[in-house]
Each structure stands twice: as C-alpha cells, then as structure tokens.
ZAVO-592315 format. One line per 2 residues: number of its first residue (from 1); their letters; for each residue x, y, z of C-alpha. Coordinates in pm, whole numbers. Example, Ala and Ser with C-alpha at 12.3 -4.5 7.8 and 13.67 -1.06 7.14 Angstrom:
<atoms>
1 = as = 1230 -450 780 | 1367 -106 714;
</atoms>
This chain:
<atoms>
1 = mt = 6235 2735 3384 | 6612 2643 3420;
3 = lq = 6875 2835 3210 | 7161 2649 3047;
5 = aq = 7533 2695 3152 | 7683 3039 3077;
7 = es = 7945 2864 2857 | 7639 2792 2578;
9 = fg = 7267 2919 2527 | 7028 2734 2314;
11 = nl = 6713 2859 2152 | 6379 2921 2332;
13 = ig = 6115 2773 2199 | 5782 2691 2338;
15 = gq = 5926 2760 2668 | 6236 2488 2649;
17 = wq = 6597 2587 2577 | 6664 2357 2302;
19 = ns = 7000 2282 2100 | 6983 2384 1714;
21 = sa = 6865 2027 1555 | 7190 2059 1337;
23 = gs = 7369 2056 1677 | 7569 2359 1497;
25 = if = 7701 2652 1703 | 7858 2941 1665;
27 = kd = 8115 3164 1936 | 7978 3513 2028;
29 = ln = 8365 3724 2072 | 8463 4083 2217;
31 = pa = 8564 4331 1879 | 8785 4439 2184;
33 = dt = 8970 4155 2245 | 8890 3840 2048;
35 = td = 9051 3631 2283 | 8770 3712 2496;
37 = vl = 8483 3453 2398 | 8150 3559 2541;
39 = as = 7912 3221 2507 | 7831 3012 2233;
41 = fq = 7475 3012 2047 | 7300 2783 1858;
43 = ls = 7341 2829 1479 | 6947 2727 1393;
45 = tr = 6798 2544 1131 | 6482 2604 940;
47 = ed = 6299 2353 1128 | 6409 2542 1482;
49 = al = 6252 2817 1291 | 5928 2628 1247;
51 = aa = 5926 2512 1574 | 5915 2837 1675;
53 = id = 5668 2984 1461 | 5433 2686 1542;
55 = aa = 5454 2763 1915 | 5418 3139 1877;
57 = ks = 5097 3064 1684 | 4966 2801 1956;
59 = ef = 4963 3052 2234 | 4907 3354 2065;
61 = pk = 4522 3318 2130 | 4532 3293 2510;
63 = ws = 4824 3559 2507 | 4569 3808 2288;
65 = rt = 4262 3731 2490 | 4487 3834 2822;
67 = pa = 4370 4180 2959 | 4602 4449 2790;
69 = pe = 4663 4570 3147 | 4764 4274 3275;
71 = rg = 5014 4231 2998 | 5109 4609 3062;
73 = kv = 5200 4440 3434 | 5470 4206 3298;
75 = ly = 5676 4448 3099 | 5665 4658 3451;
77 = kt = 5809 4370 3595 | 6058 4290 3324;
79 = ad = 6125 4668 3315 | 6272 4634 3730;
81 = il = 6440 4342 3636 | 6722 4486 3411;
83 = dq = 6690 4779 3670 | 6837 4555 3888;
85 = qi = 7100 4451 3621 | 7189 4801 3426;
87 = ad = 7589 4757 3579 | 7633 4360 3449;
89 = ls = 7429 4424 3126 | 7630 4766 3062;
91 = rl = 7926 4549 3068 | 7798 4224 2872;
93 = lt = 7706 4494 2605 | 8051 4649 2596;
95 = re = 8226 4350 2583 | 7993 4209 2322;
97 = eg = 7922 4508 2070 | 8264 4716 2136;
99 = kt = 8089 5078 2278 | 8226 5227 2552;
101 = la = 8079 5191 2849 | 7915 5495 2886;
103 = es = 7740 5463 2566 | 7626 5060 2714;
105 = kg = 7485 5251 3037 | 7282 5477 2814;
107 = ev = 7163 5206 2608 | 7082 4972 2897;
109 = qr = 6855 5214 3066 | 6706 5314 2722;
111 = ai = 6588 4943 2703 | 6475 5020 3051;
113 = di = 6253 5298 2986 | 6145 5173 2685;
115 = fr = 5975 4862 2871 | 5817 5111 3123;
117 = fy = 5678 5301 2869 | 5468 5028 2681;
119 = ag = 5376 4916 3004 | 5186 5207 3095;
121 = mg = 4982 5166 2725 | 4889 4871 2850;
123 = tr = 4603 5064 3015 | 4536 5311 2717;
125 = ln = 4489 5108 2370 | 4190 5281 2319;
127 = gd = 3934 5267 2030 | 3703 5529 1961;
129 = tf = 3304 5609 1969 | 3121 5727 1649;
131 = ps = 2803 5957 1653 | 2536 5728 1407;
133 = sv = 2325 5885 1141 | 2134 5623 1237;
135 = pk = 1883 5612 1542 | 1964 5359 1824;
137 = tl = 2330 5267 1748 | 2663 5299 1846;
139 = ly = 2965 5299 1680 | 3288 5254 1803;
141 = ti = 3629 5097 1739 | 3849 4866 1918;
143 = re = 4242 4728 1879 | 4296 4413 1774;
145 = pl = 4703 4219 1795 | 4784 4068 1445;
147 = gv = 4899 3754 1572 | 5266 3620 1521;
149 = vs = 5539 3873 1468 | 5850 3810 1327;
151 = im = 6113 4043 1452 | 6482 4050 1356;
153 = tp = 6712 4289 1471 | 7114 4467 1459;
155 = wn = 7399 4437 1632 | 7459 4804 1658;
157 = fp = 7183 4846 1934 | 7142 4486 2039;
159 = ia = 6903 4540 2388 | 6749 4934 2279;
161 = ip = 6601 4813 1884 | 6497 4454 2056;
163 = sw = 6306 4639 2329 | 6108 4855 2125;
165 = ki = 6006 4652 1878 | 5927 4345 2167;
167 = ap = 5760 4548 2427 | 5512 4718 2168;
169 = al = 5390 4381 2002 | 5375 4212 2327;
171 = vc = 5168 4468 2538 | 4940 4443 2194;
173 = gn = 4900 4090 2244 | 5068 3922 1969;
175 = av = 5341 3638 2013 | 5652 3715 1885;
177 = vf = 5960 3510 1706 | 6277 3725 1817;
179 = kp = 6623 3673 1612 | 6848 3872 1745;
181 = as = 7211 3939 1505 | 7461 3710 1520;
183 = kt = 7716 3996 1616 | 7526 4063 1955;
185 = pf = 7273 3753 2021 | 7400 3760 2425;
187 = ig = 7236 4119 2523 | 6940 3999 2349;
189 = lk = 6917 3661 2545 | 6900 3909 2862;
191 = iv = 6550 4087 2742 | 6432 3701 2720;
193 = ea = 6544 3569 3039 | 6414 3896 3178;
195 = ld = 6058 3891 3033 | 6052 3473 3132;
197 = ka = 6162 3550 3503 | 5847 3875 3501;
199 = gl = 5547 3602 3457 | 5553 3623 3030;
201 = pi = 5314 3299 2970 | 5548 3011 2797;
203 = gv = 5572 3041 2413 | 5427 3390 2398;
205 = ln = 5813 3457 2312 | 6029 3256 2113;
207 = fl = 6420 3343 2094 | 6671 3182 1805;
209 = tg = 6997 3242 1709 | 7139 3158 1360;
211 = sg = 7159 3273 1015 | 6976 3538 817;
213 = at = 6987 3308 556 | 6832 3012 713;
215 = vg = 6616 3134 998 | 6582 3516 884;
217 = ee = 6430 3386 535 | 6212 3167 712;
219 = lv = 6066 3415 965 | 6029 3607 635;
221 = an = 5871 3378 386 | 5663 3152 668;
223 = et = 5261 3199 575 | 5203 3177 927;
225 = id = 5356 3499 1057 | 5157 3812 1053;
227 = ai = 5335 4082 1038 | 5768 4151 1018;
229 = sf = 5952 4416 1160 | 6316 4423 1068;
231 = tg = 6591 4669 1094 | 6914 4607 902;
233 = sy = 7071 4694 582 | 6883 4840 309;
235 = ev = 7010 4528 70 | 6838 4277 277;
237 = gr = 6549 4502 365 | 6448 4493 -4;
239 = si = 6492 4115 -26 | 6225 4133 265;
241 = qk = 5969 4315 65 | 6000 4128 -251;
243 = ir = 6006 3792 -54 | 5670 3924 84;
245 = an = 5531 4070 -239 | 5526 3702 -406;
247 = ss = 5414 3513 -117 | 4993 3437 -127;
249 = km = 4932 3585 200 | 4934 4011 238;
251 = ir = 5098 4106 580 | 5210 4422 746;
253 = vq = 5591 4475 661 | 5825 4768 879;
255 = le = 6133 4801 730 | 6440 5025 891;
257 = mg = 6724 5051 704 | 7037 5269 634;
259 = gk = 7111 5641 643 | 7354 5885 468;
261 = np = 7300 6168 684 | 7421 6495 611;
263 = ti = 7508 6758 897 | 7512 7125 764;
265 = vn = 7722 7399 879 | 7543 7723 857;
267 = ed = 7775 8011 763 | 7654 8188 1121;
269 = ad = 7747 7892 1301 | 7951 7858 1608;
271 = ld = 8229 7702 1514 | 8341 7510 1795;
273 = ka = 7997 7399 1871 | 7926 7244 1522;
275 = vq = 8262 7058 1553 | 8130 6917 1928;
277 = iv = 7806 6819 1747 | 7952 6718 1428;
279 = sw = 8259 6515 1609 | 8011 6347 1862;
281 = sa = 7773 6239 1558 | 8020 6115 1352;
283 = fg = 8260 5925 1587 | 8063 5840 1875;
285 = lt = 7959 5516 1892 | 8209 5428 1649;
287 = gq = 8012 5570 1377 | 7787 5247 1383;
289 = ac = 7446 5433 1392 | 7239 5407 1134;
291 = ta = 7162 5805 1237 | 7524 5855 1196;
293 = ts = 7687 6221 1062 | 7863 6073 740;
295 = rv = 7862 6400 560 | 7926 6732 687;
297 = iv = 7794 7084 414 | 8036 7327 494;
299 = he = 7976 7704 349 | 8268 7735 181;
301 = ki = 8348 8093 359 | 8433 7891 649;
303 = aa = 8542 7575 541 | 8932 7601 591;
305 = ef = 8827 7697 951 | 8653 7417 1008;
307 = nr = 8814 7135 859 | 9118 7261 1031;
309 = ki = 8899 7235 1393 | 8745 6898 1305;
311 = ae = 9074 6730 1261 | 9229 6838 1572;
313 = ra = 8905 6713 1767 | 8943 6337 1534;
315 = qk = 9323 6347 1662 | 9249 6392 1995;
317 = wk = 8975 6140 2032 | 9055 5896 2252;
319 = vg = 9016 5535 2107 | 9031 5205 2283;
321 = ng = 8834 4916 2495 | 8535 5041 2580;
323 = le = 8573 4966 2953 | 8865 5150 2950;
325 = eg = 8804 5489 3139 | 8840 5752 2918;
327 = ve = 8791 5533 2590 | 8536 5779 2400;
329 = mg = 8560 5562 2061 | 8532 5118 2081;
331 = pa = 8636 4939 1823 | 8445 4828 1470;
333 = as = 8207 4542 1587 | 8337 4273 1346;
335 = da = 8665 4221 1142 | 8394 4224 855;
337 = el = 8309 4569 949 | 8645 4696 983;
339 = kk = 8737 4581 660 | 8458 4708 520;
341 = dl = 8564 5053 685 | 8898 5073 533;
343 = sy = 8803 4943 191 | 8610 5298 184;
345 = ie = 8903 5470 274 | 9071 5320 -20;
347 = ig = 8811 5389 -215 | 8809 5766 -113;
349 = kn = 9167 5883 -191 | 9103 5674 -537;
351 = eg = 8842 5890 -606 | 9075 6213 -549;
353 = ar = 8915 6304 -195 | 9206 6443 75;
355 = lv = 9288 6236 361 | 9296 6504 621;
357 = tg = 9316 6256 894 | 9267 5886 1044;
359 = ge = 9228 5624 776 | 9441 5317 933;
361 = rl = 9419 5012 1146 | 9518 5113 1475;
363 = gg = 9801 4843 1601 | 10032 4816 1883;
365 = dr = 9926 4656 2270 | 9658 4841 2326;
367 = fe = 9488 4737 2042 | 9630 4403 1959;
369 = gg = 9343 4131 1903 | 9059 4422 1819;
371 = yf = 8909 4574 1531 | 9010 4901 1596;
373 = is = 9018 5214 1350 | 9088 5571 1369;
375 = pt = 8819 5844 1332 | 8873 5960 992;
377 = vf = 8815 6289 828 | 8834 6324 429;
379 = sn = 8789 6688 295 | 8738 6813 -129;
381 = vs = 8448 6567 -120 | 8247 6604 -433;
383 = qg = 7836 6441 -442 | 7930 6197 -670;
385 = mk = 8202 5993 -520 | 8105 5663 -288;
387 = ia = 8230 5783 18 | 7953 6043 -11;
389 = re = 7728 5855 -147 | 7691 5492 -23;
391 = ei = 7657 5409 410 | 7983 5330 471;
393 = fg = 7876 5267 911 | 8183 5365 1042;
395 = pv = 8377 5638 1166 | 8470 5805 798;
397 = ls = 8339 6182 769 | 8357 6338 418;
399 = il = 8342 6730 399 | 8159 6895 140;
401 = ea = 8139 7280 39 | 7863 7470 -57;
403 = kn = 7824 7853 -172 | 7538 7884 -8;
405 = fd = 7233 7818 211 | 7026 7643 -88;
407 = ea = 7305 7482 -221 | 7361 7331 128;
409 = ie = 7014 7179 133 | 7029 7030 -220;
411 = ia = 7337 6841 -144 | 7184 6707 197;
413 = nd = 6918 6620 37 | 7084 6420 -318;
415 = te = 7077 6068 -141 | 6908 5796 -168;
417 = yg = 6812 5777 186 | 6665 5955 408;
419 = lt = 6638 5890 774 | 6849 6240 969;
421 = ag = 6974 6511 854 | 7102 6831 1092;
423 = iv = 7195 7161 1081 | 7434 7415 1308;
425 = tn = 7305 7782 1281 | 7201 8048 1499;
427 = ni = 6953 8188 1281 | 6577 8035 1327;
429 = aa = 6476 8120 1002 | 6739 7902 835;
431 = al = 6675 7673 1081 | 6290 7612 1002;
433 = ef = 6355 7638 638 | 6583 7337 684;
435 = aq = 6315 7138 889 | 6083 7190 603;
437 = rs = 6310 7127 328 | 6454 6830 470;
439 = ev = 6363 6502 250 | 6390 6322 595;
441 = gi = 6201 6136 860 | 6428 6285 1149;
443 = vk = 6530 6660 1186 | 6791 6755 1423;
445 = in = 6883 7128 1440 | 7159 7201 1702;
447 = rt = 7152 6871 1809 | 7366 6545 1747;
449 = tp = 7201 6331 1445 | 7230 6017 1675;
451 = gv = 7038 6027 1989 | 6630 6017 1996;
453 = el = 6362 6053 2219 | 6191 5690 2322;
455 = hv = 5817 5836 2321 | 5869 6026 1993;
457 = pf = 5821 5883 1659 | 6091 5709 1469;
459 = gg = 6128 5625 1082 | 6273 5765 779;
461 = ik = 6176 5798 404 | 6298 5700 77;
463 = hs = 6559 5402 41 | 6596 5430 513;
465 = st = 6244 5290 565 | 5919 5115 422;
467 = dt = 5755 5473 531 | 5483 5327 647;
469 = fk = 5398 5271 1055 | 5639 5426 1255;
471 = eq = 5855 5297 1558 | 5856 5398 1887;
473 = ge = 5615 5634 2067 | 5258 5587 2056;
475 = da = 5234 5565 1734 | 5465 5215 1733;
477 = id = 5107 5057 1895 | 4946 5134 1534;
479 = fy = 5185 4833 1351 | 5113 4591 1628;
481 = tr = 4726 4667 1634 | 4414 4653 1368;
483 = ik = 4109 4809 1429 | 3773 4641 1434;
485 = av = 3492 4885 1359 | 3175 4792 1573;
487 = yl = 2817 4902 1483 | 2599 4787 1778;
489 = gy = 2196 4840 1731 | 1994 4875 2017;
</atoms>
C-alpha cells in the first residue's frame, strides 16, 4: 500500500489509509518549538472506530491460525526495519514528545529490542502436559489468542509502550486496534508502517487517531472487543473499568496508571551518589514518567546536606531543546502539562512548603515558543500536602524528612499509588527489608526509579494498576492468551 504525503496522515483501517468520516484533523506540534508542525492527523469519529473494530474482527480468524513462528518472523522483520531508521526515529521522537535525543535513542532501541524479544516468543508459546489419573488418557493445554484487542497508549513513551503491548498481542495471534495519544501520533504511526512493510496481513493491525472521549470510548465499550490494554491516568483507567463492569460481556482489562514514587535516602547513604540517583529520577525525561521519583524521604540527620546538594544539582541541570547537544531536560509535553506543573508549584507554596529552587517557566530566546520549566525542589513538605500526595507528572521534587528507617518506610507507603519505590543505602539489611515492606510492584535499590528491563514483569498495585496481568517479559503472554485444557483418550 502507498502511504500518504508527509504533511497529513489518515487512519489505517482494513489495509486502507482513510480520512476521518467527519473530515476533521488536528496538528502535531513540537513542544520545544510550537512553530514546528510535524504533520496533521485525523480527528476520528465513532464510525471510524467501528470500522476499525470490524476490520480487526474480520481478519482475526486467519491470523490466529497462522503458525506462531510465522507470526514471529513478521516481528523480526519489523525490528530490522525500525533498526535501519533509528537515527530518524530518534529525532522524530524528540521533536514530537520533547525528550532529549539521548533519551529518544534509548527509547527507540528499547522498541526494537521488544519486537525481537517477542518475535522469539513465537517459538515458545508453550502449553503443558499433565499425568492423568485415568488410563490411556493424554492431558495437555494449549494457548489460544483472545480475539480483537484495543490498545491505547500514552504520550510519554510513545514508541516503547505501544511496542510492548502490540508485539505480544500480535505474536499471540490477536488482531489489534491501536489508538496512540493525540500528543504523539507520528511515532506511533512509524510502528504501524514498519509492521506493514514487514508483511503483517492487511487488517490485523488498525490505526486510529482522535480523542479518548470519542474514539477511546468506543474502543472500550464495544461488545466486539475481547481485551483492553491501557496505560494512562488513574481517572481514565477507572472510567474504563466502570464501563466494562456495566457491560454484558466480561473481558480482560489491563490498566497501568500513575505513580507517586518515593526514594528513601538512608542515613548511611553516599550523598553524592544519592543526589545523582534522585536528580535523574526526578528531572530526567522532564519528570514525565509514571516511574519518576516525585518524593524523596531523607533521614533528618543528613537532610540539610542533601537539600543543599540536590538544589545545586537542580540549578546546574541544562534545560533546552532536546535536539541540542548537552541538553539534559526537554520541555513539558504540552501547554496543558506546563500549566499543571506550574499550578502545583503554586499549590505547594500556598501549602507552606519551601521552594528551594526552580518553579518558574523559562523564557528568553532559547526557550521562546516552547513549554520549558526549570527543575523544581520543595523542602519542608509534609505528608498531607497535595504536592506529596497527587501525581504532578513534571520535574517537581518534594523532600520529606524521617526520624528513622521505619518512619521512612511508613511515609513511602503512605500513598494511594504503588508503582515503584527506591532506596539509596549501603546497608544490605535495610535494602532487603525495604524490598520486603514496600507496597509497590517494582523496587529499586541504589538505582533510579525510571528504567526497567524489557524481559522483567512490569506493573504496580493500588491505584497504579488493576494488579492482574503484568506487562513486559514472558508474563505479558499470559494477558494476550487463554489456556485451553485438552483430554485425549486413546
């Protein structure tokens, strides 16, 4: 099939590139320079979503019967195609989302590695055999795909997260309707193009852009859908769960949502190392990661020295266009995200927290036309403050103090979220006890809270997740397949 011109892109439905049935589009802008318009995309309708779902349903039977190793070969080819484009894709990702070029290169490479990992799973979609209590009976299980899967992804990791959902869904034999975030549709489209070029049969993967309130709601509520995988805010995830709970058809729903992630700096910690870990966890990726550290809990004996060092590091953090050499932090992803960051900074000041450094929108020639904010540090933060409890999703770090190790863990666990938690310590006993007592899905010891390995299960608890099926690694296969038991008498 022939792609449209670079200036405007359609939906991919049943192998055909189509404009929205309403004829409406939206522009994809560079958050570092809003005069840089990357492309325009379709503001799709409910009718467009219905067409995409019907196309996936039509193609599912044939794709599900394709041998899994053959499905895996398509993913291997996709990885090779993406690998050949890694430089261009990294620049596109930086222009579209705003993160630094180094961060973009790492994310694109992650997507490539994910496709190769799940391509290999095509030869390992194994069942089990069991001894029977009845003579001349063979008992075994097989894995089967679910059917049509809705995949809705966020803007902060717009090639990695779609990859770790789409790749396992396809290798397991499902058909997919994919809606990327409206802030970052272009890099999501590149995954679709690569799969198409790799030989994925027409209609197995359908691509839609548009609002969550219109397209997303149909992808959630439609009775043809057999599973939903969503990453985004708790509020949206909760609404998805409510919609499906009221449906007559019970399906699998996988929700990965927010975080209010703590890092404990233990009394024995190397402070320079702690500052390095916490600063990158808080300000890397502009703090726009569900795994970012937004709360640091410091032993009161070392708090003054830590506060001084983290403020000095924040003030040296180089902010700018992610394409520029040496830049450590790009802009907020949109005007709405910038306004939210600034509003929480005002809330923090009004609550009585002490603004140690940062807290302002950056201006001047270098920042004109972009959504730039300085790395922000608050001290004198108490547990009840909004900046210590609500997800900000920006480069805003709150420092809380603890009298001892036990109190630090209590503060860390005092949140509705439960995605990641970190500790910086040289005490192995404290590290192991922290790992045991932390109420999260991922524990980081002497490591940044962002950054996970693709072959390891990923997911949170509490408001961070439905806490059912994990993402990533071999565990992801469990979500996209069902187990059938076979009793064979002979």
